[in-house]
Biotite code that builds the C-alpha atoms (Angstrom):
import biotite.structure as struc

atoms = struc.array([
    struc.Atom([10.840, 57.147, -11.007], chain_id="A", res_id=1, res_name="MET", atom_name="CA", element="C"),
    struc.Atom([9.399, 54.156, -9.207], chain_id="A", res_id=2, res_name="LEU", atom_name="CA", element="C"),
    struc.Atom([5.786, 53.280, -10.039], chain_id="A", res_id=3, res_name="GLN", atom_name="CA", element="C"),
    struc.Atom([3.554, 50.480, -8.790], chain_id="A", res_id=4, res_name="LYS", atom_name="CA", element="C"),
    struc.Atom([1.433, 48.069, -10.827], chain_id="A", res_id=5, res_name="VAL", atom_name="CA", element="C"),
    struc.Atom([-2.179, 48.469, -9.625], chain_id="A", res_id=6, res_name="ILE", atom_name="CA", element="C"),
    struc.Atom([-5.387, 46.538, -10.253], chain_id="A", res_id=7, res_name="ARG", atom_name="CA", element="C"),
    struc.Atom([-8.085, 48.219, -12.348], chain_id="A", res_id=8, res_name="VAL", atom_name="CA", element="C"),
    struc.Atom([-11.093, 45.919, -12.652], chain_id="A", res_id=9, res_name="GLY", atom_name="CA", element="C"),
    struc.Atom([-9.836, 42.644, -14.145], chain_id="A", res_id=10, res_name="ASN", atom_name="CA", element="C"),
    struc.Atom([-6.736, 44.334, -15.567], chain_id="A", res_id=11, res_name="SER", atom_name="CA", element="C"),
    struc.Atom([-3.541, 45.841, -14.224], chain_id="A", res_id=12, res_name="SER", atom_name="CA", element="C"),
    struc.Atom([-2.231, 49.363, -14.825], chain_id="A", res_id=13, res_name="ALA", atom_name="CA", element="C"),
    struc.Atom([0.700, 51.653, -14.186], chain_id="A", res_id=14, res_name="VAL", atom_name="CA", element="C"),
    struc.Atom([-0.021, 55.335, -13.733], chain_id="A", res_id=15, res_name="THR", atom_name="CA", element="C"),
    struc.Atom([1.925, 57.935, -15.725], chain_id="A", res_id=16, res_name="ILE", atom_name="CA", element="C"),
    struc.Atom([2.768, 61.103, -13.803], chain_id="A", res_id=17, res_name="PRO", atom_name="CA", element="C"),
    struc.Atom([1.209, 64.277, -15.197], chain_id="A", res_id=18, res_name="ARG", atom_name="CA", element="C"),
    struc.Atom([4.641, 65.837, -15.717], chain_id="A", res_id=19, res_name="GLU", atom_name="CA", element="C"),
    struc.Atom([5.623, 62.989, -18.043], chain_id="A", res_id=20, res_name="PHE", atom_name="CA", element="C"),
    struc.Atom([2.405, 63.342, -20.045], chain_id="A", res_id=21, res_name="LEU", atom_name="CA", element="C"),
    struc.Atom([2.955, 67.079, -20.430], chain_id="A", res_id=22, res_name="GLU", atom_name="CA", element="C"),
    struc.Atom([6.597, 66.566, -21.411], chain_id="A", res_id=23, res_name="GLU", atom_name="CA", element="C"),
    struc.Atom([5.679, 64.306, -24.331], chain_id="A", res_id=24, res_name="VAL", atom_name="CA", element="C"),
    struc.Atom([2.417, 66.045, -25.232], chain_id="A", res_id=25, res_name="GLY", atom_name="CA", element="C"),
    struc.Atom([0.003, 63.265, -24.250], chain_id="A", res_id=26, res_name="LEU", atom_name="CA", element="C"),
    struc.Atom([-3.411, 63.760, -22.696], chain_id="A", res_id=27, res_name="MET", atom_name="CA", element="C"),
    struc.Atom([-5.875, 61.483, -20.944], chain_id="A", res_id=28, res_name="VAL", atom_name="CA", element="C"),
    struc.Atom([-7.776, 59.672, -23.674], chain_id="A", res_id=29, res_name="GLY", atom_name="CA", element="C"),
    struc.Atom([-4.911, 59.644, -26.189], chain_id="A", res_id=30, res_name="ASP", atom_name="CA", element="C"),
    struc.Atom([-4.185, 56.267, -27.740], chain_id="A", res_id=31, res_name="ARG", atom_name="CA", element="C"),
    struc.Atom([-0.766, 54.697, -27.234], chain_id="A", res_id=32, res_name="ILE", atom_name="CA", element="C"),
    struc.Atom([1.065, 51.599, -28.401], chain_id="A", res_id=33, res_name="GLU", atom_name="CA", element="C"),
    struc.Atom([2.922, 49.363, -25.969], chain_id="A", res_id=34, res_name="ILE", atom_name="CA", element="C"),
    struc.Atom([5.879, 47.177, -26.963], chain_id="A", res_id=35, res_name="ALA", atom_name="CA", element="C"),
    struc.Atom([7.494, 44.597, -24.699], chain_id="A", res_id=36, res_name="VAL", atom_name="CA", element="C"),
    struc.Atom([11.021, 43.300, -25.156], chain_id="A", res_id=37, res_name="ARG", atom_name="CA", element="C"),
    struc.Atom([12.252, 40.268, -23.238], chain_id="A", res_id=38, res_name="LYS", atom_name="CA", element="C"),
    struc.Atom([16.055, 40.649, -23.443], chain_id="A", res_id=39, res_name="LYS", atom_name="CA", element="C"),
    struc.Atom([16.793, 42.962, -21.771], chain_id="A", res_id=40, res_name="PRO", atom_name="CA", element="C"),
    struc.Atom([13.354, 43.384, -20.208], chain_id="A", res_id=41, res_name="ILE", atom_name="CA", element="C"),
    struc.Atom([11.923, 46.654, -21.451], chain_id="A", res_id=42, res_name="LYS", atom_name="CA", element="C"),
    struc.Atom([8.432, 48.120, -21.857], chain_id="A", res_id=43, res_name="ILE", atom_name="CA", element="C"),
    struc.Atom([8.048, 50.991, -24.322], chain_id="A", res_id=44, res_name="GLU", atom_name="CA", element="C"),
    struc.Atom([5.062, 53.327, -24.509], chain_id="A", res_id=45, res_name="ILE", atom_name="CA", element="C"),
    struc.Atom([4.706, 55.239, -27.785], chain_id="A", res_id=46, res_name="MET", atom_name="CA", element="C"),
    struc.Atom([2.080, 57.768, -28.868], chain_id="A", res_id=47, res_name="PRO", atom_name="CA", element="C"),
    struc.Atom([-0.059, 56.382, -31.650], chain_id="A", res_id=48, res_name="ARG", atom_name="CA", element="C"),
    struc.Atom([-0.037, 58.571, -34.705], chain_id="A", res_id=49, res_name="LYS", atom_name="CA", element="C"),
    struc.Atom([-3.477, 59.769, -35.627], chain_id="A", res_id=50, res_name="LYS", atom_name="CA", element="C"),
    struc.Atom([-4.507, 58.586, -39.086], chain_id="A", res_id=51, res_name="ILE", atom_name="CA", element="C"),
    struc.Atom([-6.039, 61.318, -41.167], chain_id="A", res_id=52, res_name="LEU", atom_name="CA", element="C"),
    struc.Atom([-8.170, 60.677, -44.223], chain_id="A", res_id=53, res_name="ARG", atom_name="CA", element="C"),
    struc.Atom([-7.105, 62.595, -47.304], chain_id="A", res_id=54, res_name="LYS", atom_name="CA", element="C"),
    struc.Atom([-10.711, 63.614, -47.900], chain_id="A", res_id=55, res_name="SER", atom_name="CA", element="C"),
    struc.Atom([-10.893, 65.314, -44.490], chain_id="A", res_id=56, res_name="SER", atom_name="CA", element="C"),
    struc.Atom([-8.926, 68.346, -45.715], chain_id="A", res_id=57, res_name="GLY", atom_name="CA", element="C"),
    struc.Atom([-6.795, 68.254, -42.565], chain_id="A", res_id=58, res_name="ILE", atom_name="CA", element="C"),
    struc.Atom([-3.115, 68.475, -43.410], chain_id="A", res_id=59, res_name="THR", atom_name="CA", element="C"),
    struc.Atom([-0.250, 67.206, -41.254], chain_id="A", res_id=60, res_name="PRO", atom_name="CA", element="C"),
    struc.Atom([1.019, 70.792, -40.857], chain_id="A", res_id=61, res_name="SER", atom_name="CA", element="C"),
    struc.Atom([-2.401, 71.843, -39.511], chain_id="A", res_id=62, res_name="PHE", atom_name="CA", element="C"),
    struc.Atom([-2.298, 68.989, -36.981], chain_id="A", res_id=63, res_name="VAL", atom_name="CA", element="C"),
    struc.Atom([1.180, 70.085, -35.865], chain_id="A", res_id=64, res_name="LEU", atom_name="CA", element="C"),
    struc.Atom([-0.023, 73.680, -35.494], chain_id="A", res_id=65, res_name="SER", atom_name="CA", element="C"),
    struc.Atom([-2.988, 72.605, -33.370], chain_id="A", res_id=66, res_name="VAL", atom_name="CA", element="C"),
    struc.Atom([-0.756, 70.358, -31.232], chain_id="A", res_id=67, res_name="ASP", atom_name="CA", element="C"),
    struc.Atom([1.632, 73.267, -30.631], chain_id="A", res_id=68, res_name="GLU", atom_name="CA", element="C"),
    struc.Atom([-1.284, 75.575, -29.751], chain_id="A", res_id=69, res_name="PHE", atom_name="CA", element="C"),
    struc.Atom([-2.605, 73.028, -27.239], chain_id="A", res_id=70, res_name="ILE", atom_name="CA", element="C"),
    struc.Atom([0.861, 72.586, -25.676], chain_id="A", res_id=71, res_name="ARG", atom_name="CA", element="C"),
    struc.Atom([1.319, 76.341, -25.369], chain_id="A", res_id=72, res_name="GLN", atom_name="CA", element="C"),
    struc.Atom([-2.139, 77.115, -23.978], chain_id="A", res_id=73, res_name="TYR", atom_name="CA", element="C"),
    struc.Atom([-2.914, 73.864, -22.096], chain_id="A", res_id=74, res_name="ARG", atom_name="CA", element="C"),
    struc.Atom([-3.479, 75.532, -18.669], chain_id="A", res_id=75, res_name="PRO", atom_name="CA", element="C"),
    struc.Atom([-5.924, 78.045, -20.151], chain_id="A", res_id=76, res_name="VAL", atom_name="CA", element="C"),
    struc.Atom([-7.752, 75.363, -22.129], chain_id="A", res_id=77, res_name="LEU", atom_name="CA", element="C"),
    struc.Atom([-8.039, 73.166, -19.021], chain_id="A", res_id=78, res_name="GLU", atom_name="CA", element="C"),
    struc.Atom([-9.536, 76.091, -17.045], chain_id="A", res_id=79, res_name="GLU", atom_name="CA", element="C"),
    struc.Atom([-12.030, 76.752, -19.833], chain_id="A", res_id=80, res_name="LEU", atom_name="CA", element="C"),
    struc.Atom([-13.008, 73.082, -19.879], chain_id="A", res_id=81, res_name="ALA", atom_name="CA", element="C"),
    struc.Atom([-13.940, 73.282, -16.180], chain_id="A", res_id=82, res_name="LYS", atom_name="CA", element="C"),
    struc.Atom([-16.512, 76.028, -16.833], chain_id="A", res_id=83, res_name="ARG", atom_name="CA", element="C"),
])
Protein backbone atom coordinates (compact mmCIF):
# COMPACT_ATOMS: atom_id res chain seq x y z
CA MET A 1 0.00 0.00 0.00
CA LEU A 2 1.30 3.42 -0.92
CA GLN A 3 1.15 6.07 1.82
CA LYS A 4 2.24 9.70 1.83
CA VAL A 5 4.39 11.50 4.40
CA ILE A 6 2.32 14.45 5.71
CA ARG A 7 3.12 17.44 7.91
CA VAL A 8 1.62 17.52 11.41
CA GLY A 9 2.66 20.72 13.18
CA ASN A 10 6.48 20.80 13.15
CA SER A 11 6.69 17.04 12.60
CA SER A 12 5.96 14.61 9.80
CA ALA A 13 3.67 11.57 9.93
CA VAL A 14 2.47 8.59 7.94
CA THR A 15 -1.07 7.42 8.51
CA ILE A 16 -1.80 3.75 9.22
CA PRO A 17 -4.97 2.42 7.62
CA ARG A 18 -7.62 1.24 10.08
CA GLU A 19 -7.56 -2.27 8.60
CA PHE A 20 -3.86 -2.60 9.45
CA LEU A 21 -4.44 -1.42 13.02
CA GLU A 22 -7.26 -3.92 13.47
CA GLU A 23 -5.18 -6.73 11.95
CA VAL A 24 -2.39 -6.28 14.50
CA GLY A 25 -4.61 -5.26 17.42
CA LEU A 26 -3.49 -1.64 17.76
CA MET A 27 -5.71 1.28 18.69
CA VAL A 28 -5.34 5.04 18.52
CA GLY A 29 -3.34 6.05 21.58
CA ASP A 30 -1.31 2.83 21.80
CA ARG A 31 2.43 3.33 22.13
CA ILE A 32 4.72 1.93 19.44
CA GLU A 33 8.44 1.67 18.84
CA ILE A 34 9.98 2.64 15.51
CA ALA A 35 13.25 1.19 14.20
CA VAL A 36 15.06 2.43 11.11
CA ARG A 37 17.55 0.36 9.15
CA LYS A 38 19.76 1.95 6.50
CA LYS A 39 20.82 -1.07 4.40
CA PRO A 40 18.44 -2.00 2.94
CA ILE A 41 16.26 0.98 3.87
CA LYS A 42 13.51 -0.27 6.14
CA ILE A 43 11.24 1.28 8.78
CA GLU A 44 9.69 -1.09 11.31
CA ILE A 45 6.76 -0.25 13.58
CA MET A 46 6.36 -2.52 16.61
CA PRO A 47 3.76 -2.46 19.39
CA ARG A 48 5.34 -1.52 22.69
CA LYS A 49 4.74 -4.11 25.35
CA LYS A 50 2.92 -2.70 28.32
CA ILE A 51 4.98 -2.98 31.50
CA LEU A 52 2.99 -4.27 34.42
CA ARG A 53 4.05 -3.86 38.02
CA LYS A 54 4.05 -7.06 40.04
CA SER A 55 2.20 -5.29 42.83
CA SER A 56 -0.70 -4.43 40.50
CA GLY A 57 -2.09 -7.98 40.65
CA ILE A 58 -2.57 -7.97 36.88
CA THR A 59 -1.15 -11.12 35.33
CA PRO A 60 0.03 -11.50 31.73
CA SER A 61 -2.74 -14.07 31.12
CA PHE A 62 -5.34 -11.53 32.28
CA VAL A 63 -3.93 -8.94 29.87
CA LEU A 64 -4.12 -11.47 27.02
CA SER A 65 -7.72 -12.29 27.93
CA VAL A 66 -8.70 -8.61 27.94
CA ASP A 67 -6.90 -8.04 24.61
CA GLU A 68 -8.79 -10.97 23.07
CA PHE A 69 -12.10 -9.66 24.46
CA ILE A 70 -11.42 -6.22 22.96
CA ARG A 71 -10.50 -7.74 19.57
CA GLN A 72 -13.65 -9.86 19.54
CA TYR A 73 -16.05 -7.13 20.66
CA ARG A 74 -14.33 -4.01 19.24
CA PRO A 75 -17.34 -2.85 17.12
CA VAL A 76 -19.70 -3.10 20.09
CA LEU A 77 -17.25 -1.34 22.40
CA GLU A 78 -16.75 1.46 19.86
CA GLU A 79 -20.55 1.96 19.61
CA LEU A 80 -20.82 2.09 23.39
CA ALA A 81 -18.03 4.66 23.55
CA LYS A 82 -20.03 6.96 21.25
CA ARG A 83 -22.97 7.08 23.68
